[in-house]
All heavy atoms as TSV, in Angstrom:
chain	resi	resn	atom	element	x	y	z
A	1	MET	N	N	19.348	121.667	30.118
A	1	MET	CA	C	18.929	120.397	29.554
A	1	MET	C	C	17.793	120.666	28.562
A	1	MET	O	O	16.851	121.371	28.869
A	1	MET	CB	C	18.452	119.466	30.671
A	1	MET	CG	C	18.156	118.081	30.188
A	1	MET	SD	S	17.676	116.961	31.505
A	1	MET	CE	C	19.250	116.487	32.138
A	2	ARG	N	N	17.922	120.068	27.397
A	2	ARG	CA	C	16.903	120.274	26.373
A	2	ARG	C	C	15.683	119.402	26.643
A	2	ARG	O	O	15.724	118.449	27.414
A	2	ARG	CB	C	17.489	119.932	25.007
A	2	ARG	CG	C	18.599	120.885	24.603
A	2	ARG	CD	C	19.007	120.703	23.156
A	2	ARG	NE	N	18.821	119.355	22.640
A	2	ARG	CZ	C	19.781	118.594	22.144
A	2	ARG	NH1	N	21.013	119.048	22.115
A	2	ARG	NH2	N	19.522	117.390	21.682
A	3	ARG	N	N	14.599	119.751	25.985
A	3	ARG	CA	C	13.333	119.029	26.173
A	3	ARG	C	C	13.464	117.590	25.693
A	3	ARG	O	O	12.947	116.661	26.327
A	3	ARG	CB	C	12.223	119.756	25.417
A	3	ARG	CG	C	10.872	119.138	25.609
A	3	ARG	CD	C	9.791	120.002	24.964
A	3	ARG	NE	N	8.498	119.391	25.117
A	3	ARG	CZ	C	7.860	118.727	24.169
A	3	ARG	NH1	N	8.405	118.619	22.980
A	3	ARG	NH2	N	6.684	118.198	24.385
A	4	ASN	N	N	14.165	117.364	24.576
A	4	ASN	CA	C	14.330	116.004	24.052
A	4	ASN	C	C	15.137	115.129	25.005
A	4	ASN	O	O	14.866	113.929	25.124
A	4	ASN	CB	C	15.020	116.045	22.682
A	4	ASN	CG	C	14.065	116.488	21.592
A	4	ASN	OD1	O	12.852	116.458	21.773
A	4	ASN	ND2	N	14.616	116.922	20.473
A	5	ASP	N	N	16.125	115.693	25.675
A	5	ASP	CA	C	16.916	114.926	26.643
A	5	ASP	C	C	16.060	114.486	27.817
A	5	ASP	O	O	16.153	113.341	28.268
A	5	ASP	CB	C	18.100	115.754	27.143
A	5	ASP	CG	C	19.131	116.013	26.060
A	5	ASP	OD1	O	19.137	115.271	25.054
A	5	ASP	OD2	O	19.917	116.966	26.224
A	6	LEU	N	N	15.229	115.395	28.299
A	6	LEU	CA	C	14.340	115.076	29.419
A	6	LEU	C	C	13.330	113.999	29.010
A	6	LEU	O	O	13.082	113.063	29.773
A	6	LEU	CB	C	13.625	116.335	29.899
A	6	LEU	CG	C	12.709	116.173	31.109
A	6	LEU	CD1	C	13.508	115.690	32.310
A	6	LEU	CD2	C	12.007	117.475	31.411
A	7	LEU	N	N	12.788	114.117	27.813
A	7	LEU	CA	C	11.836	113.125	27.325
A	7	LEU	C	C	12.511	111.764	27.176
A	7	LEU	O	O	11.925	110.731	27.526
A	7	LEU	CB	C	11.247	113.577	25.983
A	7	LEU	CG	C	10.154	112.687	25.397
A	7	LEU	CD1	C	8.976	112.593	26.357
A	7	LEU	CD2	C	9.724	113.221	24.056
A	8	THR	N	N	13.725	111.730	26.692
A	8	THR	CA	C	14.467	110.478	26.552
A	8	THR	C	C	14.689	109.823	27.910
A	8	THR	O	O	14.492	108.610	28.067
A	8	THR	CB	C	15.819	110.730	25.868
A	8	THR	OG1	O	15.591	111.294	24.572
A	8	THR	CG2	C	16.614	109.457	25.733
A	9	ILE	N	N	15.065	110.612	28.891
A	9	ILE	CA	C	15.287	110.070	30.246
A	9	ILE	C	C	13.992	109.519	30.819
A	9	ILE	O	O	13.962	108.418	31.392
A	9	ILE	CB	C	15.900	111.152	31.157
A	9	ILE	CG1	C	17.324	111.483	30.701
A	9	ILE	CG2	C	15.892	110.701	32.613
A	9	ILE	CD1	C	17.935	112.675	31.383
A	10	LEU	N	N	12.896	110.234	30.652
A	10	LEU	CA	C	11.604	109.771	31.163
A	10	LEU	C	C	11.164	108.488	30.460
A	10	LEU	O	O	10.632	107.571	31.109
A	10	LEU	CB	C	10.547	110.852	31.001
A	10	LEU	CG	C	10.696	112.067	31.918
A	10	LEU	CD1	C	9.637	113.115	31.580
A	10	LEU	CD2	C	10.590	111.655	33.376
A	11	LEU	N	N	11.387	108.409	29.154
A	11	LEU	CA	C	11.015	107.198	28.427
A	11	LEU	C	C	11.863	106.002	28.839
A	11	LEU	O	O	11.364	104.886	28.938
A	11	LEU	CB	C	11.123	107.435	26.913
A	11	LEU	CG	C	10.042	108.332	26.315
A	11	LEU	CD1	C	10.319	108.597	24.845
A	11	LEU	CD2	C	8.671	107.719	26.494
A	12	VAL	N	N	13.139	106.223	29.096
A	12	VAL	CA	C	14.002	105.134	29.560
A	12	VAL	C	C	13.548	104.645	30.927
A	12	VAL	O	O	13.459	103.436	31.171
A	12	VAL	CB	C	15.479	105.586	29.588
A	12	VAL	CG1	C	16.340	104.601	30.357
A	12	VAL	CG2	C	16.002	105.773	28.177
A	13	VAL	N	N	13.238	105.558	31.821
A	13	VAL	CA	C	12.765	105.177	33.156
A	13	VAL	C	C	11.441	104.413	33.046
A	13	VAL	O	O	11.251	103.376	33.697
A	13	VAL	CB	C	12.627	106.422	34.065
A	13	VAL	CG1	C	11.904	106.075	35.353
A	13	VAL	CG2	C	13.995	107.010	34.358
A	14	ALA	N	N	10.531	104.908	32.212
A	14	ALA	CA	C	9.244	104.225	32.028
A	14	ALA	C	C	9.453	102.829	31.441
A	14	ALA	O	O	8.802	101.864	31.865
A	14	ALA	CB	C	8.340	105.050	31.131
A	15	ALA	N	N	10.362	102.690	30.480
A	15	ALA	CA	C	10.625	101.386	29.876
A	15	ALA	C	C	11.196	100.413	30.895
A	15	ALA	O	O	10.826	99.231	30.918
A	15	ALA	CB	C	11.577	101.543	28.695
A	16	VAL	N	N	12.085	100.874	31.744
A	16	VAL	CA	C	12.670	100.007	32.772
A	16	VAL	C	C	11.603	99.572	33.774
A	16	VAL	O	O	11.538	98.401	34.159
A	16	VAL	CB	C	13.848	100.711	33.473
A	16	VAL	CG1	C	14.284	99.961	34.716
A	16	VAL	CG2	C	15.013	100.882	32.511
A	17	VAL	N	N	10.749	100.493	34.187
A	17	VAL	CA	C	9.692	100.151	35.150
A	17	VAL	C	C	8.720	99.145	34.543
A	17	VAL	O	O	8.358	98.148	35.187
A	17	VAL	CB	C	8.949	101.425	35.620
A	17	VAL	CG1	C	7.687	101.077	36.380
A	17	VAL	CG2	C	9.876	102.283	36.455
A	18	ILE	N	N	8.310	99.352	33.302
A	18	ILE	CA	C	7.382	98.422	32.645
A	18	ILE	C	C	8.050	97.071	32.442
A	18	ILE	O	O	7.432	96.021	32.667
A	18	ILE	CB	C	6.882	99.018	31.319
A	18	ILE	CG1	C	5.993	100.224	31.607
A	18	ILE	CG2	C	6.128	97.986	30.504
A	18	ILE	CD1	C	5.630	101.032	30.376
A	19	ALA	N	N	9.303	97.057	32.024
A	19	ALA	CA	C	10.018	95.791	31.834
A	19	ALA	C	C	10.155	95.045	33.154
A	19	ALA	O	O	10.014	93.815	33.199
A	19	ALA	CB	C	11.390	96.056	31.218
A	20	TRP	N	N	10.451	95.760	34.229
A	20	TRP	CA	C	10.573	95.142	35.555
A	20	TRP	C	C	9.261	94.449	35.939
A	20	TRP	O	O	9.248	93.313	36.409
A	20	TRP	CB	C	10.937	96.209	36.581
A	20	TRP	CG	C	11.302	95.657	37.916
A	20	TRP	CD1	C	10.452	95.308	38.921
A	20	TRP	CD2	C	12.618	95.362	38.387
A	20	TRP	NE1	N	11.145	94.831	39.990
A	20	TRP	CE2	C	12.470	94.858	39.695
A	20	TRP	CE3	C	13.876	95.500	37.841
A	20	TRP	CZ2	C	13.570	94.484	40.447
A	20	TRP	CZ3	C	14.958	95.115	38.595
A	20	TRP	CH2	C	14.797	94.607	39.880
A	21	TRP	N	N	8.143	95.134	35.709
A	21	TRP	CA	C	6.833	94.589	36.041
A	21	TRP	C	C	6.521	93.375	35.161
A	21	TRP	O	O	6.039	92.350	35.659
A	21	TRP	CB	C	5.767	95.668	35.859
A	21	TRP	CG	C	4.410	95.187	36.225
A	21	TRP	CD1	C	3.885	95.087	37.458
A	21	TRP	CD2	C	3.410	94.708	35.312
A	21	TRP	NE1	N	2.608	94.573	37.381
A	21	TRP	CE2	C	2.302	94.343	36.073
A	21	TRP	CE3	C	3.359	94.568	33.942
A	21	TRP	CZ2	C	1.147	93.836	35.496
A	21	TRP	CZ3	C	2.209	94.058	33.365
A	21	TRP	CH2	C	1.124	93.703	34.145
A	22	LEU	N	N	6.808	93.469	33.862
A	22	LEU	CA	C	6.526	92.359	32.949
A	22	LEU	C	C	7.369	91.129	33.274
A	22	LEU	O	O	6.860	90.002	33.257
A	22	LEU	CB	C	6.780	92.784	31.503
A	22	LEU	CG	C	5.695	93.628	30.854
A	22	LEU	CD1	C	6.145	94.090	29.471
A	22	LEU	CD2	C	4.404	92.854	30.758
A	23	VAL	N	N	8.635	91.321	33.572
A	23	VAL	CA	C	9.497	90.185	33.915
A	23	VAL	C	C	9.018	89.531	35.213
A	23	VAL	O	O	8.977	88.306	35.315
A	23	VAL	CB	C	10.967	90.638	34.010
A	23	VAL	CG1	C	11.830	89.561	34.648
A	23	VAL	CG2	C	11.498	90.994	32.631
A	24	GLY	N	N	8.635	90.324	36.186
A	24	GLY	CA	C	8.096	89.764	37.424
A	24	GLY	C	C	6.834	88.965	37.179
A	24	GLY	O	O	6.658	87.866	37.719
A	25	PHE	N	N	5.958	89.483	36.333
A	25	PHE	CA	C	4.717	88.779	36.009
A	25	PHE	C	C	5.013	87.478	35.266
A	25	PHE	O	O	4.440	86.435	35.576
A	25	PHE	CB	C	3.817	89.681	35.157
A	25	PHE	CG	C	2.586	88.986	34.678
A	25	PHE	CD1	C	1.526	88.759	35.533
A	25	PHE	CD2	C	2.497	88.546	33.367
A	25	PHE	CE1	C	0.391	88.099	35.097
A	25	PHE	CE2	C	1.383	87.884	32.917
A	25	PHE	CZ	C	0.318	87.659	33.776
A	26	LEU	N	N	5.927	87.526	34.306
A	26	LEU	CA	C	6.250	86.323	33.538
A	26	LEU	C	C	6.892	85.255	34.413
A	26	LEU	O	O	6.570	84.067	34.288
A	26	LEU	CB	C	7.164	86.669	32.366
A	26	LEU	CG	C	6.503	87.455	31.235
A	26	LEU	CD1	C	7.530	87.866	30.201
A	26	LEU	CD2	C	5.397	86.636	30.591
A	27	PHE	N	N	7.800	85.660	35.313
A	27	PHE	CA	C	8.415	84.679	36.207
A	27	PHE	C	C	7.381	84.052	37.133
A	27	PHE	O	O	7.423	82.855	37.396
A	27	PHE	CB	C	9.543	85.307	37.026
A	27	PHE	CG	C	10.869	85.298	36.330
A	27	PHE	CD1	C	11.608	86.449	36.224
A	27	PHE	CD2	C	11.382	84.134	35.789
A	27	PHE	CE1	C	12.831	86.453	35.588
A	27	PHE	CE2	C	12.608	84.116	35.147
A	27	PHE	CZ	C	13.333	85.286	35.044
A	28	SER	N	N	6.441	84.845	37.630
A	28	SER	CA	C	5.423	84.262	38.507
A	28	SER	C	C	4.497	83.340	37.725
A	28	SER	O	O	4.084	82.301	38.242
A	28	SER	CB	C	4.636	85.362	39.218
A	28	SER	OG	O	3.901	86.134	38.294
A	29	ALA	N	N	4.202	83.670	36.472
A	29	ALA	CA	C	3.358	82.800	35.653
A	29	ALA	C	C	4.079	81.488	35.345
A	29	ALA	O	O	3.487	80.403	35.420
A	29	ALA	CB	C	2.966	83.512	34.364
A	30	VAL	N	N	5.350	81.566	35.007
A	30	VAL	CA	C	6.126	80.343	34.725
A	30	VAL	C	C	6.243	79.504	35.987
A	30	VAL	O	O	6.093	78.279	35.937
A	30	VAL	CB	C	7.514	80.707	34.145
A	30	VAL	CG1	C	8.429	79.506	34.121
A	30	VAL	CG2	C	7.362	81.304	32.753
A	31	TRP	N	N	6.499	80.136	37.118
A	31	TRP	CA	C	6.604	79.395	38.385
A	31	TRP	C	C	5.282	78.708	38.709
A	31	TRP	O	O	5.258	77.572	39.179
A	31	TRP	CB	C	7.031	80.326	39.500
A	31	TRP	CG	C	7.095	79.660	40.836
A	31	TRP	CD1	C	6.368	79.982	41.935
A	31	TRP	CD2	C	7.914	78.552	41.229
A	31	TRP	NE1	N	6.695	79.134	42.980
A	31	TRP	CE2	C	7.643	78.253	42.564
A	31	TRP	CE3	C	8.860	77.787	40.552
A	31	TRP	CZ2	C	8.265	77.224	43.246
A	31	TRP	CZ3	C	9.485	76.752	41.243
A	31	TRP	CH2	C	9.190	76.486	42.566
A	32	PHE	N	N	4.161	79.381	38.446
A	32	PHE	CA	C	2.849	78.783	38.675
A	32	PHE	C	C	2.662	77.549	37.797
A	32	PHE	O	O	2.186	76.512	38.264
A	32	PHE	CB	C	1.743	79.803	38.403
A	32	PHE	CG	C	0.363	79.227	38.509
A	32	PHE	CD1	C	-0.201	78.967	39.739
A	32	PHE	CD2	C	-0.360	78.929	37.366
A	32	PHE	CE1	C	-1.466	78.419	39.848
A	32	PHE	CE2	C	-1.628	78.384	37.453
A	32	PHE	CZ	C	-2.185	78.133	38.691
A	33	LEU	N	N	3.052	77.638	36.530
A	33	LEU	CA	C	2.917	76.495	35.629
A	33	LEU	C	C	3.806	75.328	36.062
A	33	LEU	O	O	3.388	74.169	36.003
A	33	LEU	CB	C	3.246	76.911	34.197
A	33	LEU	CG	C	2.218	77.835	33.542
A	33	LEU	CD1	C	2.698	78.260	32.169
A	33	LEU	CD2	C	0.867	77.152	33.443
A	34	VAL	N	N	5.025	75.625	36.522
A	34	VAL	CA	C	5.917	74.569	37.001
A	34	VAL	C	C	5.311	73.886	38.221
A	34	VAL	O	O	5.295	72.650	38.320
A	34	VAL	CB	C	7.316	75.136	37.315
A	34	VAL	CG1	C	8.171	74.140	38.087
A	34	VAL	CG2	C	8.018	75.556	36.031
A	35	ARG	N	N	4.788	74.682	39.142
A	35	ARG	CA	C	4.154	74.097	40.335
A	35	ARG	C	C	2.952	73.248	39.947
A	35	ARG	O	O	2.720	72.176	40.519
A	35	ARG	CB	C	3.704	75.194	41.297
A	35	ARG	CG	C	4.839	75.792	42.089
A	35	ARG	CD	C	4.360	76.850	43.046
A	35	ARG	NE	N	3.416	76.316	44.008
A	35	ARG	CZ	C	2.752	77.047	44.877
A	35	ARG	NH1	N	2.922	78.356	44.899
A	35	ARG	NH2	N	1.928	76.499	45.735
A	36	LEU	N	N	2.173	73.719	38.979
A	36	LEU	CA	C	0.999	72.979	38.522
A	36	LEU	C	C	1.395	71.631	37.930
A	36	LEU	O	O	0.763	70.609	38.223
A	36	LEU	CB	C	0.244	73.820	37.494
A	36	LEU	CG	C	-1.149	73.360	37.108
A	36	LEU	CD1	C	-2.063	73.406	38.326
A	36	LEU	CD2	C	-1.683	74.250	36.012
A	37	VAL	N	N	2.458	71.588	37.136
A	37	VAL	CA	C	2.926	70.330	36.550
A	37	VAL	C	C	3.431	69.389	37.634
A	37	VAL	O	O	3.132	68.183	37.606
A	37	VAL	CB	C	4.020	70.613	35.496
A	37	VAL	CG1	C	4.729	69.337	35.081
A	37	VAL	CG2	C	3.423	71.309	34.284
A	38	VAL	N	N	4.160	69.905	38.606
A	38	VAL	CA	C	4.674	69.062	39.695
A	38	VAL	C	C	3.523	68.504	40.520
A	38	VAL	O	O	3.501	67.309	40.855
A	38	VAL	CB	C	5.673	69.847	40.576
A	38	VAL	CG1	C	6.017	69.073	41.837
A	38	VAL	CG2	C	6.926	70.166	39.781
A	39	VAL	N	N	2.544	69.327	40.842
A	39	VAL	CA	C	1.388	68.859	41.619
A	39	VAL	C	C	0.625	67.794	40.838
A	39	VAL	O	O	0.212	66.785	41.404
A	39	VAL	CB	C	0.476	70.046	42.005
A	39	VAL	CG1	C	-0.870	69.570	42.504
A	39	VAL	CG2	C	1.157	70.902	43.054
A	40	ALA	N	N	0.439	67.992	39.541
A	40	ALA	CA	C	-0.258	66.997	38.725
A	40	ALA	C	C	0.519	65.682	38.700
A	40	ALA	O	O	-0.084	64.598	38.787
A	40	ALA	CB	C	-0.465	67.529	37.314
A	41	GLY	N	N	1.832	65.742	38.601
A	41	GLY	CA	C	2.643	64.532	38.605
A	41	GLY	C	C	2.557	63.781	39.920
A	41	GLY	O	O	2.383	62.555	39.942
A	42	VAL	N	N	2.656	64.511	41.026
A	42	VAL	CA	C	2.561	63.871	42.346
A	42	VAL	C	C	1.167	63.299	42.556
A	42	VAL	O	O	1.017	62.184	43.081
A	42	VAL	CB	C	2.927	64.880	43.454
A	42	VAL	CG1	C	2.598	64.324	44.829
A	42	VAL	CG2	C	4.399	65.245	43.364
A	43	ALA	N	N	0.141	64.007	42.136
A	43	ALA	CA	C	-1.231	63.507	42.278
A	43	ALA	C	C	-1.428	62.237	41.457
A	43	ALA	O	O	-2.085	61.298	41.916
A	43	ALA	CB	C	-2.221	64.580	41.844
A	44	LEU	N	N	-0.855	62.186	40.267
A	44	LEU	CA	C	-0.977	60.990	39.442
A	44	LEU	C	C	-0.281	59.795	40.088
A	44	LEU	O	O	-0.840	58.694	40.142
A	44	LEU	CB	C	-0.389	61.248	38.052
A	44	LEU	CG	C	-0.417	60.074	37.082
A	44	LEU	CD1	C	-1.849	59.662	36.780
A	44	LEU	CD2	C	0.342	60.425	35.823
A	45	VAL	N	N	0.907	60.004	40.627
A	45	VAL	CA	C	1.628	58.920	41.294
A	45	VAL	C	C	0.849	58.445	42.521
A	45	VAL	O	O	0.701	57.235	42.747
A	45	VAL	CB	C	3.056	59.377	41.678
A	45	VAL	CG1	C	3.720	58.383	42.614
A	45	VAL	CG2	C	3.892	59.584	40.428
A	46	LEU	N	N	0.330	59.372	43.301
A	46	LEU	CA	C	-0.451	58.985	44.481
A	46	LEU	C	C	-1.722	58.252	44.091
A	46	LEU	O	O	-2.105	57.263	44.735
A	46	LEU	CB	C	-0.793	60.215	45.319
A	46	LEU	CG	C	0.359	60.809	46.113
A	46	LEU	CD1	C	-0.081	62.102	46.785
A	46	LEU	CD2	C	0.839	59.819	47.156
A	47	TYR	N	N	-2.391	58.706	43.043
A	47	TYR	CA	C	-3.604	58.036	42.578
A	47	TYR	C	C	-3.307	56.596	42.171
A	47	TYR	O	O	-4.017	55.669	42.567
A	47	TYR	CB	C	-4.213	58.810	41.404
A	47	TYR	CG	C	-5.307	58.058	40.699
A	47	TYR	CD1	C	-6.564	57.939	41.265
A	47	TYR	CD2	C	-5.077	57.446	39.471
A	47	TYR	CE1	C	-7.564	57.236	40.627
A	47	TYR	CE2	C	-6.063	56.743	38.823
A	47	TYR	CZ	C	-7.311	56.635	39.399
A	47	TYR	OH	O	-8.289	55.935	38.775
A	48	LEU	N	N	-2.246	56.407	41.389
A	48	LEU	CA	C	-1.896	55.052	40.953
A	48	LEU	C	C	-1.493	54.175	42.130
A	48	LEU	O	O	-1.859	52.993	42.192
A	48	LEU	CB	C	-0.776	55.110	39.917
A	48	LEU	CG	C	-1.158	55.761	38.578
A	48	LEU	CD1	C	0.067	55.896	37.700
A	48	LEU	CD2	C	-2.253	54.969	37.892
A	49	ALA	N	N	-0.758	54.734	43.090
A	49	ALA	CA	C	-0.356	53.965	44.269
A	49	ALA	C	C	-1.567	53.578	45.112
A	49	ALA	O	O	-1.682	52.423	45.557
A	49	ALA	CB	C	0.643	54.764	45.103
A	50	LEU	N	N	-2.481	54.512	45.331
A	50	LEU	CA	C	-3.676	54.207	46.132
A	50	LEU	C	C	-4.578	53.202	45.427
A	50	LEU	O	O	-5.132	52.299	46.057
A	50	LEU	CB	C	-4.441	55.492	46.436
A	50	LEU	CG	C	-3.785	56.431	47.447
A	50	LEU	CD1	C	-4.549	57.749	47.519
A	50	LEU	CD2	C	-3.719	55.785	48.816
A	51	ARG	N	N	-4.715	53.330	44.116
A	51	ARG	CA	C	-5.542	52.395	43.372
A	51	ARG	C	C	-4.946	50.990	43.437
A	51	ARG	O	O	-5.670	50.011	43.636
A	51	ARG	CB	C	-5.680	52.857	41.926
A	51	ARG	CG	C	-6.703	52.045	41.145
A	51	ARG	CD	C	-6.875	52.575	39.769
A	51	ARG	NE	N	-5.685	52.200	38.994
A	51	ARG	CZ	C	-5.584	52.321	37.687
A	51	ARG	NH1	N	-6.569	52.877	37.006
A	51	ARG	NH2	N	-4.499	51.943	37.052
A	52	SER	N	N	-3.636	50.913	43.305
A	52	SER	CA	C	-2.970	49.611	43.397
A	52	SER	C	C	-3.129	49.014	44.787
A	52	SER	O	O	-3.390	47.821	44.936
A	52	SER	CB	C	-1.492	49.776	43.046
A	52	SER	OG	O	-0.789	48.599	43.311
A	53	TRP	N	N	-2.975	49.849	45.811
A	53	TRP	CA	C	-3.102	49.379	47.191
A	53	TRP	C	C	-4.523	48.898	47.479
A	53	TRP	O	O	-4.734	47.858	48.108
A	53	TRP	CB	C	-2.713	50.496	48.136
A	53	TRP	CG	C	-2.837	50.169	49.587
A	53	TRP	CD1	C	-2.157	49.230	50.275
A	53	TRP	CD2	C	-3.708	50.800	50.518
A	53	TRP	NE1	N	-2.532	49.232	51.587
A	53	TRP	CE2	C	-3.503	50.181	51.756
A	53	TRP	CE3	C	-4.651	51.825	50.425
A	53	TRP	CZ2	C	-4.205	50.554	52.890
A	53	TRP	CZ3	C	-5.332	52.191	51.562
A	53	TRP	CH2	C	-5.109	51.566	52.764
A	54	LEU	N	N	-5.532	49.621	47.012
A	54	LEU	CA	C	-6.918	49.232	47.249
A	54	LEU	C	C	-7.276	47.966	46.480
A	54	LEU	O	O	-8.023	47.132	46.985
A	54	LEU	CB	C	-7.865	50.364	46.881
A	54	LEU	CG	C	-7.858	51.563	47.833
A	54	LEU	CD1	C	-8.736	52.681	47.280
A	54	LEU	CD2	C	-8.311	51.165	49.208
A	55	ASN	N	N	-6.767	47.806	45.266
A	55	ASN	CA	C	-7.041	46.593	44.500
A	55	ASN	C	C	-6.381	45.363	45.116
A	55	ASN	O	O	-6.924	44.282	45.061
A	55	ASN	CB	C	-6.599	46.748	43.043
A	55	ASN	CG	C	-7.563	47.600	42.257
A	55	ASN	OD1	O	-8.723	47.747	42.616
A	55	ASN	ND2	N	-7.080	48.170	41.173
A	56	SER	N	N	-5.218	45.539	45.731
A	56	SER	CA	C	-4.558	44.379	46.354
A	56	SER	C	C	-5.265	43.980	47.640
A	56	SER	O	O	-5.225	42.822	48.029
A	56	SER	CB	C	-3.076	44.693	46.634
A	56	SER	OG	O	-2.972	45.689	47.631
A	57	ASP	N	N	-5.929	44.906	48.328
A	57	ASP	CA	C	-6.680	44.587	49.548
A	57	ASP	C	C	-7.939	43.801	49.232
A	57	ASP	O	O	-8.393	43.007	50.043
A	57	ASP	CB	C	-7.056	45.865	50.303
A	57	ASP	CG	C	-5.931	46.352	51.180
A	57	ASP	OD1	O	-4.912	45.654	51.295
A	57	ASP	OD2	O	-6.067	47.449	51.760
A	58	ARG	N	N	-8.532	44.017	48.080
A	58	ARG	CA	C	-9.793	43.336	47.730
A	58	ARG	C	C	-9.564	41.892	47.347
A	58	ARG	O	O	-10.483	41.088	47.408
A	58	ARG	CB	C	-10.469	44.078	46.571
A	58	ARG	CG	C	-11.000	45.416	46.982
A	58	ARG	CD	C	-11.698	46.084	45.836
A	58	ARG	NE	N	-12.113	47.426	46.218
A	58	ARG	CZ	C	-12.597	48.305	45.373
A	58	ARG	NH1	N	-12.711	48.005	44.105
A	58	ARG	NH2	N	-12.953	49.495	45.792
A	59	ARG	N	N	-8.403	41.519	46.930
A	59	ARG	CA	C	-8.147	40.149	46.482
A	59	ARG	C	C	-7.967	39.206	47.605
A	59	ARG	O	O	-7.791	39.175	48.643
A	59	ARG	CB	C	-6.908	40.118	45.602
A	59	ARG	CG	C	-7.164	40.808	44.298
A	59	ARG	CD	C	-5.943	40.738	43.438
A	59	ARG	NE	N	-6.190	41.536	42.241
A	59	ARG	CZ	C	-5.299	41.734	41.332
A	59	ARG	NH1	N	-4.117	41.211	41.444
A	59	ARG	NH2	N	-5.572	42.450	40.278
C-alpha cells in the first residue's frame, strides 16, 4: 500500500468522524431550539389563561 493511499484512508475516516460529531451537535441544537419554542408557547398560553382566570375572579 502506498503512502498516498494510507493518507487518503485516514482522511476519509477523520472526515466521517468529524461529520458524525457535527451532525450530532447540530441535531441536538435544533432539538433544543424546538423544545424552547414549544415551552415558550405553552408558557404563553398558560399565562394568558391564568391572567384571564384571575381577572374574572376579581369582578
